[in-house]
N, CA and C of each residue as an Amber inpcrd file, in Angstrom:
protein
   630
  17.9360000  43.3650000  68.2780000  17.8300000  41.8210000  68.3530000
  18.9900000  41.1300000  67.6410000  19.6090000  40.5160000  68.2670000
  20.8910000  39.8130000  67.3130000  20.5860000  39.0280000  66.6070000
  21.3000000  38.5480000  65.4510000  20.8410000  37.4560000  64.3640000
  21.1380000  36.1030000  65.2370000  20.4390000  34.9390000  64.9250000
  20.7960000  33.7030000  65.2190000  21.6510000  33.2680000  64.1700000
  23.2000000  33.2520000  64.7100000  24.2360000  32.8390000  63.9320000
  24.2320000  31.5780000  63.2370000  23.5760000  30.5610000  64.1430000
  23.2240000  28.9560000  64.0880000  22.5000000  28.9210000  62.4960000
  21.6950000  30.2200000  62.0360000  20.9960000  30.1550000  60.8140000
  21.4210000  30.9140000  59.6930000  22.8930000  31.5980000  60.1270000
  23.3820000  32.1490000  59.2340000  24.1300000  31.2060000  58.1120000
  23.7710000  31.6710000  56.7050000  24.5180000  30.7640000  55.7240000
  25.6260000  30.9620000  55.5550000  26.5630000  29.7680000  55.3860000
  27.8540000  29.9420000  55.1750000  28.2330000  30.5420000  53.9350000
  29.5190000  31.0340000  53.2710000  29.8600000  31.3760000  52.1940000
  29.5940000  30.2190000  51.0310000  29.9530000  29.0010000  51.5660000
  29.6570000  27.7410000  50.7680000  28.2000000  27.7720000  50.3660000
  27.1480000  27.9230000  51.1860000  26.0330000  27.6130000  51.2280000
  25.2590000  28.3810000  50.3010000  26.0900000  29.9310000  50.3250000
  25.3320000  30.9430000  49.4790000  25.7610000  30.6100000  48.1050000
  27.1090000  30.3040000  47.7950000  27.7130000  30.0320000  46.4560000
  26.9180000  28.8910000  46.0310000  26.5030000  27.8560000  46.6880000
  25.6310000  26.7110000  46.1190000  24.3450000  27.0120000  45.6960000
  23.6440000  27.9670000  46.3830000  22.1900000  28.4280000  45.8750000
  22.5220000  28.8450000  44.5030000  23.2860000  29.9910000  44.4120000
  23.6300000  30.7650000  43.4240000  23.9520000  29.7140000  42.1680000
  24.8900000  28.7800000  42.5090000  25.3400000  28.0050000  41.2760000
  24.0290000  27.0840000  40.4920000  23.2240000  26.5460000  41.8700000
  21.7810000  25.7400000  41.4100000  21.2080000  26.5700000  40.5400000
  20.9660000  27.6340000  40.7870000  20.2130000  28.9890000  40.1430000
  20.5030000  28.6280000  38.5220000  21.8800000  28.8280000  38.4360000
  22.6880000  28.8590000  37.0200000  22.4740000  27.6460000  36.5650000
  22.5670000  26.4050000  37.2690000  22.4660000  25.1680000  36.2910000
  20.9860000  24.9020000  36.2970000  19.8430000  25.3740000  36.7790000
  18.4990000  25.4670000  36.5480000  18.1020000  26.4090000  35.5360000
  18.9260000  27.5150000  34.9510000  18.5880000  28.3050000  33.8540000
  18.4710000  27.7360000  32.5850000  17.3670000  27.3450000  32.1670000
  17.2600000  26.6980000  30.7380000  17.8870000  27.1330000  29.9850000
  17.9090000  28.8410000  29.5770000  18.6850000  29.0740000  28.2830000
  19.9460000  29.0210000  28.3110000  20.3530000  29.4770000  29.4790000
  21.9500000  29.3070000  29.9490000  22.4460000  27.9010000  29.6350000
  21.5930000  26.8920000  30.0570000  22.1890000  25.4530000  29.9240000
  22.3300000  25.0490000  28.2310000  21.1960000  25.5940000  27.8740000
  20.7070000  25.1940000  26.3640000  22.1000000  25.5610000  25.4060000
  22.3630000  26.8970000  25.8820000  23.7510000  27.5780000  24.9480000
  24.8380000  26.7320000  25.4440000  25.2270000  26.4390000  26.8070000
  26.2580000  25.4490000  27.3250000  26.3550000  24.3000000  26.3020000
  25.0850000  23.9450000  26.3640000  24.9880000  22.3150000  25.7850000
  25.4990000  22.3950000  24.2840000  24.6040000  23.4410000  23.5270000
  25.0850000  23.5260000  22.1450000  26.5060000  23.9640000  21.9980000
  27.2760000  24.2580000  22.6180000  28.5570000  24.7130000  22.3380000
  29.4790000  23.2550000  22.6740000  28.8560000  22.6270000  23.8430000
  29.6770000  21.3360000  24.0910000  29.3150000  20.2280000  23.0370000
  28.1840000  20.3110000  22.4020000  27.6540000  19.3420000  21.0860000
  28.4610000  19.7160000  20.0720000  28.7010000  21.2520000  19.6550000
  29.1750000  21.7090000  18.6800000  31.0140000  21.3010000  18.9020000
  31.5280000  21.4330000  19.6670000  32.7190000  21.0310000  19.8540000
  33.0260000  19.8920000  19.7410000  32.3370000  19.0200000  20.2260000
  32.5040000  17.2190000  20.3740000  32.3150000  16.8460000  18.7490000
  31.5470000  17.5390000  17.9890000  31.2670000  16.8610000  16.6930000
  30.7300000  15.5220000  16.7740000  30.1290000  15.1170000  17.8310000
  29.5740000  13.6730000  18.2830000  28.1900000  13.7490000  17.3600000
  27.5740000  14.6920000  17.2960000  26.1110000  14.4040000  16.9290000
  25.7230000  15.1040000  15.4860000  26.9120000  15.2980000  14.8190000
  26.9910000  15.7020000  13.6180000  26.1120000  16.8000000  13.0340000
  25.6750000  17.0140000  11.7230000  25.2230000  18.2430000  11.1990000
  23.7410000  18.2180000  11.5160000  23.0290000  16.9880000  11.8510000
  21.6880000  16.9080000  12.0990000  21.6490000  17.4590000  13.5580000
  22.5150000  17.2060000  14.4710000  22.4240000  17.3700000  15.8820000
  22.6470000  18.8110000  15.9960000  23.5920000  19.5380000  15.0260000
  24.1100000  20.8060000  15.4230000  22.7590000  21.4260000  14.7770000
  22.2180000  21.3050000  13.7540000  21.1790000  22.0920000  12.9850000
  19.9810000  22.3020000  14.2070000  19.6370000  21.2650000  14.6300000
  18.5610000  20.7660000  15.6900000  18.8030000  22.0630000  16.6880000
  20.1120000  21.7520000  17.3340000  20.2020000  22.7330000  18.4860000
  20.2540000  24.0010000  18.3130000  20.7760000  24.4500000  17.0470000
  20.7880000  25.7850000  16.8540000  19.4770000  26.5400000  16.5770000
  18.5350000  25.6180000  16.0620000  17.2540000  26.0970000  15.4350000
  16.5070000  26.2050000  16.9300000  16.3770000  24.9330000  17.7020000
  15.5280000  24.8570000  18.7760000  16.0220000  25.2600000  20.1520000
  17.2680000  25.2880000  20.3890000  17.9610000  25.5250000  21.6700000
  18.7380000  26.9960000  21.7890000  19.4820000  26.7570000  20.6590000
  20.5160000  28.1040000  20.9410000  19.7090000  29.2600000  20.2270000
  19.4260000  29.6660000  18.9780000  18.5440000  30.7800000  18.7840000
  17.3690000  31.1800000  19.9360000  16.6960000  30.2420000  20.1670000
  15.5360000  30.5790000  21.1880000  15.9500000  31.3160000  22.5740000
  17.2750000  30.4020000  22.9120000  17.8850000  31.3720000  24.1750000
  18.1080000  32.6180000  23.8250000  18.6900000  32.8810000  22.5630000
  19.0810000  34.3250000  22.3610000  17.9600000  35.1310000  22.2670000
  16.7660000  34.7450000  21.5000000  15.5930000  35.7070000  21.4860000
  15.0290000  35.5550000  22.8100000  15.0480000  34.7930000  23.7880000
  14.1890000  34.8930000  25.1600000  15.2840000  35.6190000  26.1760000
  16.6200000  35.7390000  25.8840000  17.4500000  36.2750000  26.7370000
  18.2370000  35.2100000  27.7650000  19.3550000  35.2380000  27.4800000
  20.1610000  34.2630000  28.6510000  20.7400000  35.0020000  29.8530000
  19.6920000  34.5460000  30.8430000  20.1970000  35.5310000  32.2390000
  20.8320000  34.3510000  32.7110000  21.9150000  35.0560000  33.7820000
  22.6860000  33.8870000  34.7760000  22.5810000  34.8040000  36.1900000
  23.3550000  34.3730000  37.1990000  23.4470000  34.5390000  38.5340000
  24.8920000  34.9780000  39.0970000  25.1590000  36.0810000  39.4070000
  26.6190000  36.5260000  39.7470000  26.6620000  35.7310000  41.4660000
  27.7970000  36.3360000  41.7350000  28.1500000  35.6010000  43.1580000
  27.0620000  36.2510000  44.2790000  26.5160000  37.3750000  44.1310000
  25.5930000  37.7460000  44.7890000  24.2650000  37.3380000  44.4460000
  24.0380000  36.4810000  43.7250000  22.5620000  35.7500000  43.4760000
  21.7520000  36.8970000  42.4330000  22.4520000  38.2020000  41.9930000
  21.8120000  38.9200000  41.1250000  21.6680000  38.5650000  39.7430000
  20.4280000  38.6580000  39.1140000  20.6260000  38.4240000  37.6380000
  20.9960000  39.0870000  36.7850000  21.5880000  38.6540000  35.7820000
  22.2150000  39.6860000  34.9380000  22.2940000  39.0180000  33.3390000
  22.3460000  39.5140000  32.5960000  22.2980000  39.3330000  31.0470000
  23.6260000  38.7180000  30.4620000  23.7380000  37.6970000  30.1730000
  25.2040000  36.9490000  29.9960000  25.9040000  37.6740000  28.7070000
  25.1100000  37.9830000  27.5160000  25.5190000  38.5950000  26.2520000
  25.7910000  40.1570000  26.5620000  25.0460000  40.5910000  27.2720000
  25.3260000  42.1230000  27.6330000  26.4970000  42.1940000  28.4160000
  26.8750000  41.1740000  29.4350000  28.0730000  41.1070000  30.1380000
  29.3280000  40.7340000  29.5380000  28.9970000  39.7970000  28.4290000
  30.2940000  39.3460000  27.4830000  30.6750000  40.7280000  26.8140000
  29.7290000  41.6770000  26.2030000  30.2320000  42.6140000  25.6130000
  30.6340000  43.7250000  26.4100000  30.3600000  43.9100000  27.5090000
  30.8160000  45.0560000  28.4710000  32.3030000  44.6620000  28.8540000
  32.8080000  43.1490000  29.1060000  33.7800000  42.6810000  29.3620000
  34.8810000  42.7350000  28.3990000  34.5050000  43.0220000  27.0410000
  35.1340000  42.9400000  25.8480000  35.7960000  44.0770000  25.4550000
  35.1600000  45.4960000  26.3040000  35.3710000  46.7190000  25.9470000
  36.9210000  47.0530000  25.9200000  37.5600000  47.6640000  25.1350000
  38.9230000  48.2140000  25.4060000  38.7270000  49.5190000  26.4160000
  39.5680000  49.2110000  27.6630000  39.7050000  50.1120000  28.7040000
  38.4220000  50.6840000  29.2510000  37.3730000  49.8860000  28.9400000
  35.8490000  50.3150000  29.3430000  35.4220000  51.3220000  28.4630000
  35.9110000  51.6600000  27.1330000  35.7650000  52.5370000  26.1610000
  34.3860000  52.2410000  25.4190000  33.2530000  52.9230000  25.4530000
  31.7810000  52.7420000  24.8930000  32.1190000  52.4850000  23.5300000
  31.4440000  51.2810000  22.9540000  31.1900000  50.5690000  21.6540000
  32.2960000  50.1630000  21.2680000  33.2420000  49.9060000  21.8930000
  34.6720000  49.2600000  21.3780000  34.5570000  47.7100000  21.6630000
  33.6060000  47.2780000  22.3450000  33.5610000  45.6110000  22.5190000
  33.4670000  44.8480000  20.9340000  34.0060000  43.7350000  21.2170000
  33.9390000  42.9710000  20.0320000  33.9300000  41.5410000  20.4740000
  32.7320000  40.8800000  20.5240000  32.2070000  39.4220000  20.8770000
  31.6680000  38.8650000  19.8290000  32.2330000  37.5620000  19.8030000
  31.7700000  36.5490000  18.6450000  30.8210000  35.4540000  19.1780000
  30.0270000  35.0120000  18.6490000  29.0980000  34.0490000  19.1990000
  29.9320000  33.1300000  20.3650000  31.0420000  32.4220000  19.5530000
  31.8860000  31.2690000  20.1480000  32.2130000  32.0610000  21.7700000
  32.1780000  33.3740000  21.6150000  32.8820000  33.6030000  23.0420000
  32.0560000  33.5880000  23.9820000  30.8460000  34.0490000  23.4490000
  29.3670000  33.8180000  24.3360000  28.9250000  32.4240000  24.7970000
  29.0800000  31.7090000  23.6230000  28.8350000  30.2760000  24.1250000
  30.0820000  29.6850000  25.1700000  31.3050000  30.0100000  25.1240000
  32.3460000  29.5380000  26.0550000  31.7550000  30.2840000  27.3070000
  31.4060000  31.4610000  27.3500000  31.1420000  31.9960000  28.5420000
  30.0640000  31.1280000  29.5890000  28.9400000  30.7620000  28.6730000
  27.8320000  30.1290000  29.0560000  28.5440000  28.8870000  29.6620000
  29.3590000  28.0490000  28.9320000  29.9320000  26.8910000  29.2240000
  30.6260000  26.9460000  30.3580000  31.4410000  28.1610000  30.4000000
  32.3040000  28.4750000  31.9480000  31.5550000  28.6000000  33.1430000
  30.3980000  29.4300000  32.7250000  29.4450000  29.5810000  33.9840000
  28.8700000  28.2460000  34.4750000  28.6150000  27.1790000  33.5550000
  28.3330000  25.7120000  34.1290000  29.3230000  25.1750000  34.8300000
  30.5790000  25.1410000  34.4320000  31.6170000  24.4180000  35.0450000
  31.8550000  24.9690000  36.3860000  32.0970000  26.0340000  36.4340000
  32.1180000  26.9540000  37.8950000  31.0120000  26.6640000  38.7360000
  29.7260000  26.5860000  38.3060000  28.5540000  26.3770000  39.3620000
  28.7490000  24.8920000  39.7910000  29.0640000  23.6960000  38.8340000
  29.0990000  22.5930000  39.1050000  30.1960000  22.3430000  40.2300000
  31.3650000  23.2400000  40.3010000  32.1460000  23.0540000  41.0810000
  31.8210000  23.6370000  42.5530000  30.6500000  24.4520000  42.3080000
  30.1410000  25.0770000  43.6910000  28.7970000  24.2510000  44.5730000
  28.3770000  23.1200000  43.8260000  27.3050000  22.4710000  44.3960000
  27.7850000  21.4360000  44.9190000  26.9660000  20.5640000  45.8040000
  27.2900000  19.3030000  46.0790000  27.1900000  17.9520000  45.1900000
  27.4720000  16.7840000  45.4200000  27.5650000  15.9320000  44.7260000
  26.1080000  15.1810000  44.6120000  25.4640000  15.4110000  45.4700000
  23.9970000  14.9450000  45.6190000  23.1560000  15.7130000  44.3850000
  23.8080000  17.2480000  44.4840000  22.8820000  18.3750000  43.8890000
  23.2210000  17.8080000  42.0970000  24.1650000  17.2840000  42.0060000
  24.5620000  16.9060000  40.3470000  23.9720000  15.7940000  40.1300000
  23.6890000  14.8050000  41.1670000  22.9540000  13.5060000  40.9620000
  21.4330000  13.7340000  40.7740000  21.1510000  14.7450000  41.7030000
  19.4580000  15.1160000  41.4610000  19.1780000  15.7710000  40.3110000
  20.2170000  16.6360000  39.6880000  19.9640000  17.3750000  38.5560000
  19.8090000  16.3170000  37.3160000  20.5420000  15.2070000  37.5490000
  20.3710000  14.1750000  36.4280000  19.0750000  13.1120000  36.6800000
  18.3230000  13.5610000  37.4900000  17.2450000  12.9710000  37.9210000
  17.3600000  11.4440000  38.9780000  18.4170000  11.4590000  39.4470000
  18.8700000  10.4170000  40.5080000  18.7030000  10.6410000  41.9140000
  18.0440000   9.7910000  42.4540000  17.4650000   9.8280000  43.9540000
  18.3120000   9.2060000  45.0270000  19.4610000   8.6220000  44.3950000
  20.6400000   7.8050000  45.3130000  20.9120000   8.4630000  46.2490000
  21.3170000   7.9520000  47.3900000  21.7760000   8.5270000  48.6790000
  23.4050000   8.4490000  48.4770000  23.8260000   9.7540000  48.0400000
  25.2590000   9.7530000  47.5900000  25.8700000  10.5310000  48.7760000
  27.3070000  10.7010000  48.8620000  28.2530000  11.4070000  49.8170000
  27.4230000  12.9030000  49.4740000  27.3320000  13.4900000  50.7870000
  27.1560000  14.8820000  50.7920000  28.2380000  15.9880000  51.1350000
  29.1320000  15.8200000  49.8260000  30.0830000  16.5570000  50.1660000
  30.1290000  17.6370000  48.6580000  30.8360000  18.6390000  48.7380000
  31.0090000  19.4140000  47.6540000  32.1070000  18.9630000  46.5310000
  31.2920000  19.1260000  45.2900000  32.0370000  18.6990000  43.9750000
  33.4220000  19.1680000  44.1180000  33.8920000  20.5390000  44.5300000
  35.1280000  20.9650000  44.3280000  36.0060000  20.3440000  45.4920000
  35.5660000  19.5380000  46.1950000  36.1640000  18.8100000  47.2070000
  37.0660000  17.5840000  46.8190000  36.3670000  17.1370000  45.3230000
  37.1780000  16.1340000  44.7980000  38.3390000  16.4470000  44.0670000
  38.3900000  17.8110000  44.1180000  39.6830000  18.4320000  43.2500000
  40.5330000  19.1400000  44.0720000  41.1160000  19.0010000  45.0890000
  41.8170000  20.1540000  46.0010000  43.0500000  20.5850000  45.3070000
  43.1000000  21.7440000  45.7060000  44.1590000  22.5700000  45.2500000
  45.2920000  22.3420000  45.8590000  46.4100000  21.8400000  45.2870000
  47.7380000  21.2870000  46.1100000  48.9660000  21.6170000  45.0340000
  49.6920000  22.2430000  45.7090000  50.8480000  22.5790000  44.8170000
  51.7450000  21.4200000  44.7110000  52.6210000  21.8340000  43.6680000
  53.3680000  20.2920000  43.0400000  54.2820000  19.9730000  44.1820000
  54.9000000  20.8930000  44.8770000  55.7880000  20.6810000  46.2290000
  55.0640000  19.9650000  47.2870000  53.6700000  20.1430000  47.5450000
  52.9370000  19.4280000  48.4950000  52.8390000  18.2280000  47.8960000
  52.3810000  18.2370000  46.9910000  51.9230000  16.9190000  46.1070000
  53.2600000  15.8430000  46.3860000  54.4550000  16.3870000  46.0980000
  55.5960000  15.5240000  46.0500000  55.8520000  14.7440000  47.5480000
  55.4990000  15.4540000  48.4310000  55.5310000  15.0690000  49.6410000
  54.3890000  14.2140000  50.4050000  53.3980000  13.8960000  49.6480000
  52.5120000  12.7490000  49.8260000  52.8520000  11.6010000  49.9610000
  52.3370000  10.6280000  50.6910000  52.9830000   9.0870000  50.6440000
  52.3220000   8.4040000  49.5740000  52.7780000   7.6730000  49.2330000
  51.8960000   6.6070000  48.1890000  50.4130000   6.5290000  48.0540000
  50.3020000   6.2880000  49.7590000  48.7410000   5.6960000  49.7090000
  47.9080000   7.3720000  49.4910000  48.6760000   8.3150000  50.0320000
  48.1150000   9.7100000  49.9620000  47.8310000  10.1330000  48.6310000
  48.6360000   9.5140000  47.8040000  48.8560000  10.0960000  46.3300000
  47.8000000   9.2840000  45.6390000  47.6380000   8.0740000  46.1380000
  46.6660000   7.1910000  45.3140000  45.2890000   7.5150000  45.6140000
  45.1120000   8.0900000  46.6490000  43.7640000   8.7230000  47.3440000
  43.4770000  10.0160000  46.5030000  44.5480000  10.7730000  46.2390000
  44.0600000  11.9590000  45.4170000  44.0100000  11.7850000  43.9150000
  44.6020000  10.8760000  43.4990000  44.3660000  10.4570000  42.2890000
  42.9390000   9.9490000  42.1830000  42.5180000   8.9540000  42.9410000
  41.2570000   8.5220000  42.7630000  40.0890000   9.4230000  42.8320000
  40.4650000  10.6110000  43.7590000  39.3680000  11.6490000  43.9850000
  39.6300000  12.4170000  42.7780000  40.4940000  12.8010000  42.0940000
  40.6080000  13.4980000  41.0850000  39.7940000  12.9070000  39.8300000
  40.1390000  11.5780000  39.7950000  39.2800000  10.6600000  38.7650000
  38.0100000  10.7290000  38.7440000  37.0640000  10.6100000  40.3100000
  35.8420000  10.5530000  40.2330000  35.4380000  12.1670000  39.9710000
  36.1080000  13.2200000  40.2950000  35.7070000  14.3630000  40.0680000
  35.4230000  14.7640000  38.2660000  36.4440000  14.0920000  37.6720000
  36.2320000  14.2290000  36.1610000  35.2860000  13.1730000  35.5210000
  34.8740000  12.3050000  36.2360000  33.8640000  11.2700000  35.8310000
  32.4410000  11.8970000  36.3850000  32.2650000  12.4610000  37.3940000
  31.1270000  13.1060000  37.7070000  30.9730000  14.2950000  36.8100000
  31.6790000  15.2590000  36.6860000  31.6090000  16.2950000  35.8750000
  31.3420000  15.7230000  34.3700000  31.9130000  15.0460000  33.8960000
  31.9530000  14.5100000  32.6070000  30.6770000  13.9010000  32.1690000
  30.1210000  13.0370000  33.2790000  29.1460000  12.2450000  32.9270000
  27.6280000  13.5810000  33.2190000  27.9030000  14.4440000  33.9670000
  26.8360000  15.5020000  33.9310000  26.7290000  16.2680000  32.4720000
  28.2580000  16.7000000  32.0890000  27.8460000  17.3090000  30.7160000
  27.3520000  16.2230000  29.6060000  27.6470000  14.9560000  29.6380000
  27.2180000  13.9350000  28.6480000  25.5720000  14.2300000  28.8400000
  25.2570000  13.8880000  29.8850000  23.7240000  13.8080000  30.0910000
  23.1580000  15.1110000  29.6940000  23.6550000  16.1840000  29.9940000
  23.0720000  17.5220000  29.6060000  22.8710000  17.5800000  28.2060000
  23.9090000  17.5310000  27.4600000  24.1200000  17.4750000  25.8780000
  23.2960000  16.3560000  25.4170000  23.2840000  15.1760000  25.9620000
  22.2500000  14.1040000  24.9800000  21.0250000  14.4450000  25.3230000
  20.5200000  14.9490000  26.4640000  19.1650000  15.2940000  26.7680000
  18.6910000  16.4450000  25.8970000  19.6110000  17.4020000  25.7440000
  19.2300000  18.6780000  25.2350000  19.0430000  18.4050000  23.5720000
  20.0200000  17.7690000  22.9180000  20.3220000  17.4100000  21.4370000
  18.8060000  16.4720000  21.1570000  18.6470000  15.3300000  22.2340000
  17.4810000  14.5960000  21.9860000  16.3080000  15.5070000  22.0490000
  16.0580000  16.0760000  22.7700000  14.8660000  17.1990000  22.7870000
  14.6790000  18.0730000  21.2980000  15.8960000  18.4870000  21.1670000
  15.9660000  19.2570000  19.8270000  15.6830000  18.7010000  18.6300000
  16.2030000  17.0200000  18.7540000  16.0680000  16.3520000  17.3280000
  14.4390000  16.1140000  17.3340000  13.8710000  15.7090000  18.5820000
  12.5940000  15.4120000  18.4040000  11.8400000  16.2130000  17.8960000
  11.8840000  17.8590000  18.3760000  11.1460000  19.1710000  17.8230000
  11.5970000  19.0480000  16.6440000  12.5200000  18.9940000  16.0340000
  12.8770000  18.9540000  14.6340000  11.8890000  17.7380000  13.6360000
  12.0170000  16.8630000  14.3980000  11.1880000  15.5680000  13.7860000
   9.6880000  15.9350000  13.8510000   9.0790000  16.5770000  14.6640000
   7.7130000  16.9630000  14.6360000   7.4390000  17.7520000  13.4710000
   8.4030000  18.5040000  13.0480000   8.0770000  19.6700000  12.0700000
   8.0110000  18.9130000  10.4200000   8.4020000  17.8520000  10.3500000
   8.2410000  16.9300000   9.2590000   6.8530000  16.7440000   8.6440000
   5.9350000  16.3960000   9.6810000   4.7210000  16.0730000   8.8860000
   3.7860000  17.6450000   8.8300000   4.3160000  18.4650000   9.6920000
   3.5890000  19.7970000   9.6300000   3.7940000  20.2240000   8.2650000
   5.4010000  20.0250000   7.5740000   5.5150000  20.5640000   6.6400000
   5.0640000  19.9790000   5.0380000   4.3670000  18.6980000   5.5800000
   4.0040000  17.6420000   4.4860000   2.2660000  18.2970000   4.5640000
   2.0230000  18.5470000   5.8520000   0.3290000  19.0620000   5.8610000
   0.2170000  20.3320000   5.0660000   0.9430000  21.1470000   5.2700000
   0.7650000  22.3410000   4.3700000   0.9500000  22.2210000   2.8940000
   1.1660000  20.9700000   2.1110000   1.4350000  20.4890000   0.8970000
   0.1050000  19.7660000   0.5760000  -0.0560000  18.9050000   1.2640000
  -1.3050000  17.8910000   1.1390000  -2.5090000  18.0100000   1.6980000
  -2.8070000  18.8960000   2.5730000  -3.8410000  19.3250000   3.0640000
  -4.9320000  19.9280000   1.9920000  -6.1570000  18.9070000   1.8890000
  -6.8980000  19.4040000   0.7130000  -7.9910000  20.4360000   1.6420000
  -8.2390000  21.8420000   1.1230000  -9.1560000  22.6060000   1.7880000
 -10.6360000  22.0570000   1.7900000 -11.3910000  22.1840000   3.1030000
 -12.6840000  21.9070000   3.2670000 -13.4920000  22.3700000   2.3190000
 -14.3190000  22.0680000   1.8360000 -15.2720000  22.5790000   1.0710000
 -16.4620000  23.2760000   1.8680000 -16.9460000  24.4180000   1.4600000
 -17.8920000  25.2290000   2.2070000 -19.3720000  24.2790000   2.0270000
 -20.2390000  24.4100000   2.7840000 -21.6810000  24.1370000   2.8210000
 -21.9550000  24.7370000   1.3370000 -22.5650000  23.5180000   0.4720000
 -23.2200000  23.9110000  -0.6910000 -22.4100000  24.1890000  -1.7650000
 -21.0690000  24.0500000  -1.6030000 -20.2290000  24.4150000  -2.6390000
 -20.2840000  22.8920000  -3.5140000 -19.8810000  22.9880000  -4.7060000
 -19.8810000  21.9940000  -5.6860000 -18.3100000  21.5110000  -5.7570000
């Protein structure tokens, strides 16, 4: 029995499904957010410290999983180590924490390009009716030679599209980082009274005790 070709998924649809899995992978996004927050320096020592303790380290302890082009799950840290080996030689890999963090951020960026504009908005909690186009379509691949041949109107449209791409991706990254840092700081704040409780709590007296 032949397959119904109308129900077969296009390569774009398959890539989109995989990309959404990555963008919804909590530990992966936690590390990507920690990297962006650290590099920006926007949240200072308090933000960096909270992200390290409540997002970054827990992600390492739980295992950072991502999905390849076939939708197969793999361990990001293990993959980074294997990719760093010299000529595939065993135990020759040399991977820094920053490299692993960069890898997570790169997976996030690649995944954003593979989803639709509506997906990105949905990930940020928006239910607005937006254009049903792929994010990468906003940043078309065009050579300098072809770009030079465009009319002024076409160039203006291209520039507007590229600007929208940068705004969309940048806004998502800002949303992700601010959300994760806020969660980490909130968790850090919860520990303040807990620390005092250990110091100040008076032991309960046993029945009949003096």
